[in-house]
PDB file of N, CA, C and O in Angstrom, chain B, residues numbered from 101:
ATOM      1  N   MET B 101       1.343-155.440  18.414  1.00  0.00           N
ATOM      2  CA  MET B 101       1.091-154.160  17.788  1.00  0.00           C
ATOM      3  C   MET B 101       0.039-154.359  16.702  1.00  0.00           C
ATOM      4  O   MET B 101       0.077-155.340  15.960  1.00  0.00           O
ATOM      5  N   LYS B 102      -0.854-153.464  16.622  1.00  0.00           N
ATOM      6  CA  LYS B 102      -1.882-153.508  15.591  1.00  0.00           C
ATOM      7  C   LYS B 102      -1.492-152.571  14.470  1.00  0.00           C
ATOM      8  O   LYS B 102      -0.928-151.499  14.690  1.00  0.00           O
ATOM      9  N   THR B 103      -1.808-153.007  13.253  1.00  0.00           N
ATOM     10  CA  THR B 103      -1.567-152.161  12.097  1.00  0.00           C
ATOM     11  C   THR B 103      -2.579-152.516  11.015  1.00  0.00           C
ATOM     12  O   THR B 103      -3.249-153.547  11.091  1.00  0.00           O
ATOM     13  N   THR B 104      -2.681-151.669  10.026  1.00  0.00           N
ATOM     14  CA  THR B 104      -3.579-151.923   8.904  1.00  0.00           C
ATOM     15  C   THR B 104      -2.733-152.063   7.651  1.00  0.00           C
ATOM     16  O   THR B 104      -1.876-151.229   7.359  1.00  0.00           O
ATOM     17  N   LEU B 105      -2.993-153.133   6.920  1.00  0.00           N
ATOM     18  CA  LEU B 105      -2.279-153.378   5.677  1.00  0.00           C
ATOM     19  C   LEU B 105      -3.262-153.506   4.539  1.00  0.00           C
ATOM     20  O   LEU B 105      -4.369-154.013   4.720  1.00  0.00           O
ATOM     21  N   GLU B 106      -2.863-153.050   3.368  1.00  0.00           N
ATOM     22  CA  GLU B 106      -3.658-153.273   2.177  1.00  0.00           C
ATOM     23  C   GLU B 106      -3.007-154.421   1.426  1.00  0.00           C
ATOM     24  O   GLU B 106      -1.877-154.316   0.950  1.00  0.00           O
ATOM     25  N   ILE B 107      -3.744-155.520   1.329  1.00  0.00           N
ATOM     26  CA  ILE B 107      -3.249-156.713   0.650  1.00  0.00           C
ATOM     27  C   ILE B 107      -4.180-156.966  -0.530  1.00  0.00           C
ATOM     28  O   ILE B 107      -5.400-156.935  -0.368  1.00  0.00           O
ATOM     29  N   PRO B 108      -3.629-157.214  -1.704  1.00  0.00           N
ATOM     30  CA  PRO B 108      -4.496-157.500  -2.852  1.00  0.00           C
ATOM     31  C   PRO B 108      -5.453-158.655  -2.526  1.00  0.00           C
ATOM     32  O   PRO B 108      -5.073-159.622  -1.867  1.00  0.00           O
ATOM     33  N   ASP B 109      -6.685-158.539  -2.993  1.00  0.00           N
ATOM     34  CA  ASP B 109      -7.715-159.537  -2.681  1.00  0.00           C
ATOM     35  C   ASP B 109      -7.284-160.978  -2.956  1.00  0.00           C
ATOM     36  O   ASP B 109      -7.481-161.839  -2.098  1.00  0.00           O
ATOM     37  N   PRO B 110      -6.703-161.269  -4.122  1.00  0.00           N
ATOM     38  CA  PRO B 110      -6.324-162.668  -4.373  1.00  0.00           C
ATOM     39  C   PRO B 110      -5.290-163.189  -3.358  1.00  0.00           C
ATOM     40  O   PRO B 110      -5.356-164.346  -2.941  1.00  0.00           O
ATOM     41  N   VAL B 111      -4.352-162.342  -2.970  1.00  0.00           N
ATOM     42  CA  VAL B 111      -3.332-162.741  -1.994  1.00  0.00           C
ATOM     43  C   VAL B 111      -3.982-162.960  -0.630  1.00  0.00           C
ATOM     44  O   VAL B 111      -3.682-163.934   0.061  1.00  0.00           O
ATOM     45  N   PHE B 112      -4.865-162.055  -0.253  1.00  0.00           N
ATOM     46  CA  PHE B 112      -5.564-162.178   1.025  1.00  0.00           C
ATOM     47  C   PHE B 112      -6.370-163.470   1.100  1.00  0.00           C
ATOM     48  O   PHE B 112      -6.305-164.201   2.088  1.00  0.00           O
ATOM     49  N   ARG B 113      -7.135-163.741   0.035  1.00  0.00           N
ATOM     50  CA  ARG B 113      -7.967-164.949   0.027  1.00  0.00           C
ATOM     51  C   ARG B 113      -7.102-166.211   0.107  1.00  0.00           C
ATOM     52  O   ARG B 113      -7.437-167.163   0.812  1.00  0.00           O
ATOM     53  N   ARG B 114      -6.002-166.202  -0.615  1.00  0.00           N
ATOM     54  CA  ARG B 114      -5.127-167.379  -0.585  1.00  0.00           C
ATOM     55  C   ARG B 114      -4.494-167.545   0.793  1.00  0.00           C
ATOM     56  O   ARG B 114      -4.417-168.659   1.310  1.00  0.00           O
ATOM     57  N   ALA B 115      -4.044-166.450   1.388  1.00  0.00           N
ATOM     58  CA  ALA B 115      -3.437-166.516   2.728  1.00  0.00           C
ATOM     59  C   ALA B 115      -4.454-167.004   3.749  1.00  0.00           C
ATOM     60  O   ALA B 115      -4.139-167.841   4.595  1.00  0.00           O
ATOM     61  N   LYS B 116      -5.659-166.487   3.669  1.00  0.00           N
ATOM     62  CA  LYS B 116      -6.704-166.890   4.608  1.00  0.00           C
ATOM     63  C   LYS B 116      -7.040-168.375   4.432  1.00  0.00           C
ATOM     64  O   LYS B 116      -7.257-169.087   5.413  1.00  0.00           O
ATOM     65  N   SER B 117      -7.080-168.829   3.197  1.00  0.00           N
ATOM     66  CA  SER B 117      -7.374-170.231   2.902  1.00  0.00           C
ATOM     67  C   SER B 117      -6.280-171.152   3.444  1.00  0.00           C
ATOM     68  O   SER B 117      -6.568-172.171   4.070  1.00  0.00           O
ATOM     69  N   VAL B 118      -5.021-170.782   3.195  1.00  0.00           N
ATOM     70  CA  VAL B 118      -3.899-171.610   3.665  1.00  0.00           C
ATOM     71  C   VAL B 118      -3.857-171.635   5.191  1.00  0.00           C
ATOM     72  O   VAL B 118      -3.623-172.684   5.791  1.00  0.00           O
ATOM     73  N   ALA B 119      -4.082-170.493   5.810  1.00  0.00           N
ATOM     74  CA  ALA B 119      -4.110-170.436   7.278  1.00  0.00           C
ATOM     75  C   ALA B 119      -5.208-171.348   7.821  1.00  0.00           C
ATOM     76  O   ALA B 119      -4.997-172.062   8.801  1.00  0.00           O
ATOM     77  N   ALA B 120      -6.370-171.324   7.190  1.00  0.00           N
ATOM     78  CA  ALA B 120      -7.483-172.181   7.636  1.00  0.00           C
ATOM     79  C   ALA B 120      -7.139-173.657   7.461  1.00  0.00           C
ATOM     80  O   ALA B 120      -7.441-174.478   8.328  1.00  0.00           O
ATOM     81  N   GLN B 121      -6.508-173.991   6.338  1.00  0.00           N
ATOM     82  CA  GLN B 121      -6.111-175.378   6.097  1.00  0.00           C
ATOM     83  C   GLN B 121      -5.106-175.855   7.148  1.00  0.00           C
ATOM     84  O   GLN B 121      -5.117-177.020   7.546  1.00  0.00           O
ATOM     85  N   ARG B 122      -4.249-174.954   7.586  1.00  0.00           N
ATOM     86  CA  ARG B 122      -3.247-175.295   8.604  1.00  0.00           C
ATOM     87  C   ARG B 122      -3.821-175.223  10.007  1.00  0.00           C
ATOM     88  O   ARG B 122      -3.178-175.652  10.965  1.00  0.00           O
ATOM     89  N   GLY B 123      -5.020-174.686  10.132  1.00  0.00           N
ATOM     90  CA  GLY B 123      -5.664-174.589  11.437  1.00  0.00           C
ATOM     91  C   GLY B 123      -5.080-173.511  12.325  1.00  0.00           C
ATOM     92  O   GLY B 123      -5.063-173.645  13.549  1.00  0.00           O
ATOM     93  N   ILE B 124      -4.599-172.438  11.707  1.00  0.00           N
ATOM     94  CA  ILE B 124      -4.042-171.329  12.488  1.00  0.00           C
ATOM     95  C   ILE B 124      -4.741-170.041  12.094  1.00  0.00           C
ATOM     96  O   ILE B 124      -5.362-169.951  11.035  1.00  0.00           O
ATOM     97  N   ALA B 125      -4.631-169.068  12.943  1.00  0.00           N
ATOM     98  CA  ALA B 125      -5.236-167.762  12.659  1.00  0.00           C
ATOM     99  C   ALA B 125      -4.466-167.064  11.542  1.00  0.00           C
ATOM    100  O   ALA B 125      -3.268-167.280  11.363  1.00  0.00           O
ATOM    101  N   LEU B 126      -5.175-166.227  10.800  1.00  0.00           N
ATOM    102  CA  LEU B 126      -4.530-165.463   9.731  1.00  0.00           C
ATOM    103  C   LEU B 126      -3.377-164.633  10.291  1.00  0.00           C
ATOM    104  O   LEU B 126      -2.330-164.500   9.657  1.00  0.00           O
ATOM    105  N   ARG B 127      -3.580-164.077  11.484  1.00  0.00           N
ATOM    106  CA  ARG B 127      -2.534-163.279  12.133  1.00  0.00           C
ATOM    107  C   ARG B 127      -1.257-164.111  12.307  1.00  0.00           C
ATOM    108  O   ARG B 127      -0.161-163.624  12.026  1.00  0.00           O
ATOM    109  N   ALA B 128      -1.389-165.360  12.767  1.00  0.00           N
ATOM    110  CA  ALA B 128      -0.234-166.236  12.962  1.00  0.00           C
ATOM    111  C   ALA B 128       0.423-166.563  11.627  1.00  0.00           C
ATOM    112  O   ALA B 128       1.649-166.596  11.519  1.00  0.00           O
ATOM    113  N   PHE B 129      -0.402-166.802  10.614  1.00  0.00           N
ATOM    114  CA  PHE B 129       0.123-167.115   9.288  1.00  0.00           C
ATOM    115  C   PHE B 129       0.929-165.950   8.724  1.00  0.00           C
ATOM    116  O   PHE B 129       2.030-166.136   8.205  1.00  0.00           O
ATOM    117  N   VAL B 130       0.371-164.755   8.831  1.00  0.00           N
ATOM    118  CA  VAL B 130       1.060-163.567   8.316  1.00  0.00           C
ATOM    119  C   VAL B 130       2.354-163.323   9.100  1.00  0.00           C
ATOM    120  O   VAL B 130       3.379-162.975   8.514  1.00  0.00           O
ATOM    121  N   THR B 131       2.307-163.503  10.414  1.00  0.00           N
ATOM    122  CA  THR B 131       3.507-163.321  11.236  1.00  0.00           C
ATOM    123  C   THR B 131       4.598-164.292  10.793  1.00  0.00           C
ATOM    124  O   THR B 131       5.753-163.899  10.635  1.00  0.00           O
ATOM    125  N   GLU B 132       4.232-165.573  10.591  1.00  0.00           N
ATOM    126  CA  GLU B 132       5.198-166.566  10.122  1.00  0.00           C
ATOM    127  C   GLU B 132       5.788-166.167   8.773  1.00  0.00           C
ATOM    128  O   GLU B 132       6.995-166.264   8.553  1.00  0.00           O
ATOM    129  N   ALA B 133       4.920-165.722   7.882  1.00  0.00           N
ATOM    130  CA  ALA B 133       5.370-165.349   6.536  1.00  0.00           C
ATOM    131  C   ALA B 133       6.368-164.191   6.586  1.00  0.00           C
ATOM    132  O   ALA B 133       7.393-164.214   5.904  1.00  0.00           O
ATOM    133  N   VAL B 134       6.059-163.188   7.394  1.00  0.00           N
ATOM    134  CA  VAL B 134       6.951-162.035   7.512  1.00  0.00           C
ATOM    135  C   VAL B 134       8.276-162.457   8.148  1.00  0.00           C
ATOM    136  O   VAL B 134       9.340-162.023   7.708  1.00  0.00           O
ATOM    137  N   GLU B 135       8.216-163.304   9.181  1.00  0.00           N
ATOM    138  CA  GLU B 135       9.451-163.781   9.826  1.00  0.00           C
ATOM    139  C   GLU B 135      10.318-164.563   8.844  1.00  0.00           C
ATOM    140  O   GLU B 135      11.537-164.392   8.813  1.00  0.00           O
ATOM    141  N   GLU B 136       9.688-165.423   8.040  1.00  0.00           N
ATOM    142  CA  GLU B 136      10.446-166.191   7.045  1.00  0.00           C
ATOM    143  C   GLU B 136      11.084-165.271   6.015  1.00  0.00           C
ATOM    144  O   GLU B 136      12.239-165.464   5.635  1.00  0.00           O
ATOM    145  N   LYS B 137      10.350-164.291   5.573  1.00  0.00           N
ATOM    146  CA  LYS B 137      10.877-163.344   4.585  1.00  0.00           C
ATOM    147  C   LYS B 137      12.046-162.560   5.157  1.00  0.00           C
ATOM    148  O   LYS B 137      13.057-162.370   4.482  1.00  0.00           O
ATOM    149  N   LEU B 138      11.916-162.106   6.395  1.00  0.00           N
ATOM    150  CA  LEU B 138      13.005-161.363   7.027  1.00  0.00           C
ATOM    151  C   LEU B 138      14.247-162.228   7.191  1.00  0.00           C
ATOM    152  O   LEU B 138      15.366-161.746   7.013  1.00  0.00           O
ATOM    153  N   ALA B 139      14.062-163.492   7.528  1.00  0.00           N
ATOM    154  CA  ALA B 139      15.204-164.403   7.684  1.00  0.00           C
ATOM    155  C   ALA B 139      15.900-164.616   6.344  1.00  0.00           C
ATOM    156  O   ALA B 139      17.129-164.636   6.279  1.00  0.00           O
ATOM    157  N   SER B 140      15.124-164.774   5.280  1.00  0.00           N
ATOM    158  CA  SER B 140      15.740-165.001   3.968  1.00  0.00           C
ATOM    159  C   SER B 140      16.455-163.751   3.473  1.00  0.00           C
ATOM    160  O   SER B 140      17.485-163.853   2.806  1.00  0.00           O
ATOM    161  N   VAL B 141      15.928-162.583   3.787  1.00  0.00           N
ATOM    162  CA  VAL B 141      16.580-161.335   3.377  1.00  0.00           C
ATOM    163  C   VAL B 141      17.918-161.190   4.083  1.00  0.00           C
ATOM    164  O   VAL B 141      18.911-160.824   3.455  1.00  0.00           O
ATOM    165  N   SER B 142      17.959-161.473   5.384  1.00  0.00           N
ATOM    166  CA  SER B 142      19.221-161.323   6.112  1.00  0.00           C
ATOM    167  C   SER B 142      20.239-162.344   5.628  1.00  0.00           C
ATOM    168  O   SER B 142      21.430-162.034   5.593  1.00  0.00           O
ATOM    169  N   GLN B 143      19.821-163.547   5.255  1.00  0.00           N
ATOM    170  CA  GLN B 143      20.748-164.540   4.726  1.00  0.00           C
ATOM    171  C   GLN B 143      21.247-164.135   3.348  1.00  0.00           C
ATOM    172  O   GLN B 143      22.413-164.350   3.016  1.00  0.00           O
ATOM    173  N   ARG B 144      20.378-163.556   2.559  1.00  0.00           N
ATOM    174  CA  ARG B 144      20.763-163.139   1.216  1.00  0.00           C
ATOM    175  C   ARG B 144      21.729-161.964   1.265  1.00  0.00           C
ATOM    176  O   ARG B 144      22.643-161.871   0.445  1.00  0.00           O
ATOM    177  N   ASP B 145      21.527-161.062   2.232  1.00  0.00           N
ATOM    178  CA  ASP B 145      22.394-159.901   2.357  1.00  0.00           C
ATOM    179  C   ASP B 145      23.794-160.290   2.803  1.00  0.00           C
ATOM    180  O   ASP B 145      24.762-159.584   2.520  1.00  0.00           O
ATOM    181  N   GLU B 146      23.896-161.403   3.495  1.00  0.00           N
ATOM    182  CA  GLU B 146      25.197-161.875   3.943  1.00  0.00           C
ATOM    183  C   GLU B 146      25.981-162.346   2.728  1.00  0.00           C
ATOM    184  O   GLU B 146      25.456-163.084   1.894  1.00  0.00           O
ATOM    185  N   LYS B 147      27.234-161.921   2.628  1.00  0.00           N
ATOM    186  CA  LYS B 147      28.055-162.337   1.499  1.00  0.00           C
ATOM    187  C   LYS B 147      28.357-163.830   1.635  1.00  0.00           C
ATOM    188  O   LYS B 147      28.823-164.266   2.687  1.00  0.00           O
ATOM    189  N   PRO B 148      28.101-164.614   0.598  1.00  0.00           N
ATOM    190  CA  PRO B 148      28.285-166.066   0.709  1.00  0.00           C
ATOM    191  C   PRO B 148      29.701-166.456   1.099  1.00  0.00           C
ATOM    192  O   PRO B 148      29.899-167.435   1.819  1.00  0.00           O
ATOM    193  N   TRP B 149      30.689-165.700   0.632  1.00  0.00           N
ATOM    194  CA  TRP B 149      32.065-166.069   0.941  1.00  0.00           C
ATOM    195  C   TRP B 149      32.392-165.855   2.411  1.00  0.00           C
ATOM    196  O   TRP B 149      33.321-166.477   2.927  1.00  0.00           O
ATOM    197  N   VAL B 150      31.649-164.990   3.098  1.00  0.00           N
ATOM    198  CA  VAL B 150      31.898-164.761   4.519  1.00  0.00           C
ATOM    199  C   VAL B 150      31.590-166.031   5.310  1.00  0.00           C
ATOM    200  O   VAL B 150      32.313-166.379   6.244  1.00  0.00           O
ATOM    201  N   ARG B 151      30.505-166.723   4.928  1.00  0.00           N
ATOM    202  CA  ARG B 151      30.158-167.965   5.615  1.00  0.00           C
ATOM    203  C   ARG B 151      31.220-169.027   5.395  1.00  0.00           C
ATOM    204  O   ARG B 151      31.469-169.852   6.274  1.00  0.00           O
ATOM    205  N   LEU B 152      31.845-169.010   4.228  1.00  0.00           N
ATOM    206  CA  LEU B 152      32.834-170.035   3.906  1.00  0.00           C
ATOM    207  C   LEU B 152      34.236-169.692   4.398  1.00  0.00           C
ATOM    208  O   LEU B 152      35.054-170.593   4.586  1.00  0.00           O
ATOM    209  N   ALA B 153      34.530-168.423   4.609  1.00  0.00           N
ATOM    210  CA  ALA B 153      35.889-168.000   4.946  1.00  0.00           C
ATOM    211  C   ALA B 153      36.415-168.687   6.198  1.00  0.00           C
ATOM    212  O   ALA B 153      37.587-169.060   6.242  1.00  0.00           O
ATOM    213  N   GLY B 154      35.597-168.859   7.194  1.00  0.00           N
ATOM    214  CA  GLY B 154      36.039-169.512   8.421  1.00  0.00           C
ATOM    215  C   GLY B 154      36.472-170.945   8.179  1.00  0.00           C
ATOM    216  O   GLY B 154      37.325-171.461   8.901  1.00  0.00           O
ATOM    217  N   GLY B 155      35.907-171.588   7.189  1.00  0.00           N
ATOM    218  CA  GLY B 155      36.264-172.967   6.875  1.00  0.00           C
ATOM    219  C   GLY B 155      37.604-173.091   6.193  1.00  0.00           C
ATOM    220  O   GLY B 155      38.123-174.198   6.055  1.00  0.00           O
ATOM    221  N   LEU B 156      38.181-171.982   5.762  1.00  0.00           N
ATOM    222  CA  LEU B 156      39.471-172.001   5.070  1.00  0.00           C
ATOM    223  C   LEU B 156      40.626-171.558   5.964  1.00  0.00           C
ATOM    224  O   LEU B 156      41.761-171.427   5.506  1.00  0.00           O
ATOM    225  N   LYS B 157      40.332-171.334   7.219  1.00  0.00           N
ATOM    226  CA  LYS B 157      41.339-170.819   8.139  1.00  0.00           C
ATOM    227  C   LYS B 157      42.577-171.710   8.200  1.00  0.00           C
ATOM    228  O   LYS B 157      43.693-171.214   8.351  1.00  0.00           O
ATOM    229  N   HIS B 158      42.382-173.020   8.083  1.00  0.00           N
ATOM    230  CA  HIS B 158      43.504-173.955   8.164  1.00  0.00           C
ATOM    231  C   HIS B 158      44.494-173.771   7.019  1.00  0.00           C
ATOM    232  O   HIS B 158      45.606-174.294   7.093  1.00  0.00           O
ATOM    233  N   LEU B 159      44.129-173.049   5.967  1.00  0.00           N
ATOM    234  CA  LEU B 159      45.015-172.841   4.818  1.00  0.00           C
ATOM    235  C   LEU B 159      45.869-171.577   4.942  1.00  0.00           C
ATOM    236  O   LEU B 159      46.660-171.283   4.045  1.00  0.00           O
ATOM    237  N   HIS B 160      45.725-170.838   6.018  1.00  0.00           N
ATOM    238  CA  HIS B 160      46.460-169.580   6.164  1.00  0.00           C
ATOM    239  C   HIS B 160      47.978-169.788   6.089  1.00  0.00           C
ATOM    240  O   HIS B 160      48.665-169.063   5.370  1.00  0.00           O
ATOM    241  N   LYS B 161      48.494-170.757   6.814  1.00  0.00           N
ATOM    242  CA  LYS B 161      49.947-171.005   6.809  1.00  0.00           C
ATOM    243  C   LYS B 161      50.421-171.404   5.415  1.00  0.00           C
ATOM    244  O   LYS B 161      51.502-171.006   4.982  1.00  0.00           O
ATOM    245  N   GLU B 162      49.611-172.186   4.721  1.00  0.00           N
ATOM    246  CA  GLU B 162      49.976-172.606   3.365  1.00  0.00           C
ATOM    247  C   GLU B 162      49.977-171.409   2.421  1.00  0.00           C
ATOM    248  O   GLU B 162      50.841-171.308   1.550  1.00  0.00           O
ATOM    249  N   THR B 163      49.030-170.512   2.584  1.00  0.00           N
ATOM    250  CA  THR B 163      48.983-169.303   1.760  1.00  0.00           C
ATOM    251  C   THR B 163      50.215-168.446   1.995  1.00  0.00           C
ATOM    252  O   THR B 163      50.800-167.930   1.043  1.00  0.00           O
ATOM    253  N   VAL B 164      50.617-168.287   3.247  1.00  0.00           N
ATOM    254  CA  VAL B 164      51.822-167.512   3.572  1.00  0.00           C
ATOM    255  C   VAL B 164      53.040-168.164   2.939  1.00  0.00           C
ATOM    256  O   VAL B 164      53.898-167.474   2.389  1.00  0.00           O
ATOM    257  N   ARG B 165      53.124-169.490   3.011  1.00  0.00           N
ATOM    258  CA  ARG B 165      54.268-170.215   2.446  1.00  0.00           C
ATOM    259  C   ARG B 165      54.322-170.015   0.925  1.00  0.00           C
ATOM    260  O   ARG B 165      55.389-169.747   0.374  1.00  0.00           O
ATOM    261  N   ILE B 166      53.196-170.142   0.260  1.00  0.00           N
ATOM    262  CA  ILE B 166      53.148-169.982  -1.199  1.00  0.00           C
ATOM    263  C   ILE B 166      53.480-168.551  -1.589  1.00  0.00           C
ATOM    264  O   ILE B 166      54.210-168.331  -2.556  1.00  0.00           O
ATOM    265  N   ASN B 167      52.963-167.584  -0.863  1.00  0.00           N
ATOM    266  CA  ASN B 167      53.278-166.178  -1.150  1.00  0.00           C
ATOM    267  C   ASN B 167      54.774-165.919  -1.011  1.00  0.00           C
ATOM    268  O   ASN B 167      55.353-165.176  -1.804  1.00  0.00           O
ATOM    269  N   GLY B 168      55.399-166.525  -0.012  1.00  0.00           N
ATOM    270  CA  GLY B 168      56.845-166.378   0.167  1.00  0.00           C
ATOM    271  C   GLY B 168      57.620-166.949  -1.015  1.00  0.00           C
ATOM    272  O   GLY B 168      58.581-166.341  -1.484  1.00  0.00           O
ATOM    273  N   ILE B 169      57.204-168.108  -1.492  1.00  0.00           N
ATOM    274  CA  ILE B 169      57.857-168.718  -2.657  1.00  0.00           C
ATOM    275  C   ILE B 169      57.699-167.830  -3.881  1.00  0.00           C
ATOM    276  O   ILE B 169      58.653-167.617  -4.630  1.00  0.00           O
ATOM    277  N   MET B 170      56.504-167.319  -4.078  1.00  0.00           N
ATOM    278  CA  MET B 170      56.261-166.460  -5.236  1.00  0.00           C
ATOM    279  C   MET B 170      57.106-165.192  -5.169  1.00  0.00           C
ATOM    280  O   MET B 170      57.679-164.772  -6.174  1.00  0.00           O
ATOM    281  N   GLU B 171      57.183-164.590  -4.004  1.00  0.00           N
ATOM    282  CA  GLU B 171      57.986-163.372  -3.863  1.00  0.00           C
ATOM    283  C   GLU B 171      59.451-163.645  -4.154  1.00  0.00           C
ATOM    284  O   GLU B 171      60.097-162.862  -4.850  1.00  0.00           O
ATOM    285  N   SER B 172      59.986-164.738  -3.634  1.00  0.00           N
ATOM    286  CA  SER B 172      61.404-165.037  -3.867  1.00  0.00           C
ATOM    287  C   SER B 172      61.654-165.362  -5.335  1.00  0.00           C
ATOM    288  O   SER B 172      62.700-164.993  -5.869  1.00  0.00           O
ATOM    289  N   GLU B 173      60.727-166.039  -5.998  1.00  0.00           N
ATOM    290  CA  GLU B 173      60.885-166.360  -7.420  1.00  0.00           C
ATOM    291  C   GLU B 173      60.804-165.106  -8.278  1.00  0.00           C
ATOM    292  O   GLU B 173      61.582-164.951  -9.219  1.00  0.00           O
ATOM    293  N   PHE B 174      59.885-164.220  -7.971  1.00  0.00           N
ATOM    294  CA  PHE B 174      59.745-163.009  -8.765  1.00  0.00           C
ATOM    295  C   PHE B 174      60.917-162.065  -8.568  1.00  0.00           C
ATOM    296  O   PHE B 174      61.187-161.245  -9.446  1.00  0.00           O
ATOM    297  N   GLU B 175      61.613-162.149  -7.465  1.00  0.00           N
ATOM    298  CA  GLU B 175      62.799-161.324  -7.259  1.00  0.00           C
ATOM    299  C   GLU B 175      63.898-161.720  -8.228  1.00  0.00           C
ATOM    300  O   GLU B 175      64.754-160.896  -8.549  1.00  0.00           O
ATOM    301  N   ARG B 176      63.899-162.953  -8.699  1.00  0.00           N
ATOM    302  CA  ARG B 176      64.940-163.456  -9.602  1.00  0.00           C
ATOM    303  C   ARG B 176      64.698-163.063 -11.054  1.00  0.00           C
ATOM    304  O   ARG B 176      65.620-163.136 -11.867  1.00  0.00           O
ATOM    305  N   ILE B 177      63.496-162.652 -11.395  1.00  0.00           N
ATOM    306  CA  ILE B 177      63.173-162.321 -12.777  1.00  0.00           C
ATOM    307  C   ILE B 177      63.617-160.886 -13.053  1.00  0.00           C
ATOM    308  O   ILE B 177      63.278-159.959 -12.318  1.00  0.00           O
ATOM    309  N   GLU B 178      64.379-160.732 -14.124  1.00  0.00           N
ATOM    310  CA  GLU B 178      64.849-159.402 -14.521  1.00  0.00           C
ATOM    311  C   GLU B 178      63.720-158.673 -15.231  1.00  0.00           C
ATOM    312  O   GLU B 178      62.917-159.296 -15.926  1.00  0.00           O
ATOM    313  N   PRO B 179      63.654-157.354 -15.062  1.00  0.00           N
ATOM    314  CA  PRO B 179      62.570-156.587 -15.698  1.00  0.00           C
ATOM    315  C   PRO B 179      62.510-156.760 -17.207  1.00  0.00           C
ATOM    316  O   PRO B 179      61.421-156.775 -17.781  1.00  0.00           O
ATOM    317  N   GLU B 180      63.650-156.890 -17.853  1.00  0.00           N
ATOM    318  CA  GLU B 180      63.644-157.043 -19.326  1.00  0.00           C
ATOM    319  C   GLU B 180      63.044-158.386 -19.761  1.00  0.00           C
ATOM    320  O   GLU B 180      62.613-158.534 -20.904  1.00  0.00           O
ATOM    321  N   ASP B 181      63.019-159.362 -18.848  1.00  0.00           N
ATOM    322  CA  ASP B 181      62.417-160.646 -19.180  1.00  0.00           C
ATOM    323  C   ASP B 181      60.893-160.544 -19.310  1.00  0.00           C
ATOM    324  O   ASP B 181      60.262-161.423 -19.897  1.00  0.00           O
ATOM    325  N   TRP B 182      60.312-159.495 -18.776  1.00  0.00           N
ATOM    326  CA  TRP B 182      58.868-159.341 -18.820  1.00  0.00           C
ATOM    327  C   TRP B 182      58.395-158.771 -20.160  1.00  0.00           C
ATOM    328  O   TRP B 182      57.210-158.836 -20.488  1.00  0.00           O
ATOM    329  N   GLU B 183      59.328-158.214 -20.927  1.00  0.00           N
ATOM    330  CA  GLU B 183      58.924-157.550 -22.189  1.00  0.00           C
ATOM    331  C   GLU B 183      58.793-158.506 -23.315  1.00  0.00           C
ATOM    332  O   GLU B 183      58.463-158.104 -24.430  1.00  0.00           O
TER     333      GLU B 183
END
């Protein structure tokens, strides 16, 4: 797809220079840059804890066990003890 973009002169010159140093066309350089930016945006939008949550799956049974202990212990506490 063809499109027209307005890029500030200093940015354009630097992009063109880097593309030339890498031996690739400016079009390829810009495409790579946009793809990298899009990838970083999608990773940033992902909640970090979501990536880690799957790694904690083995603790589910332990969490249930601890919650059960806490519930049984709190049932023994009289309301006046909280004041």
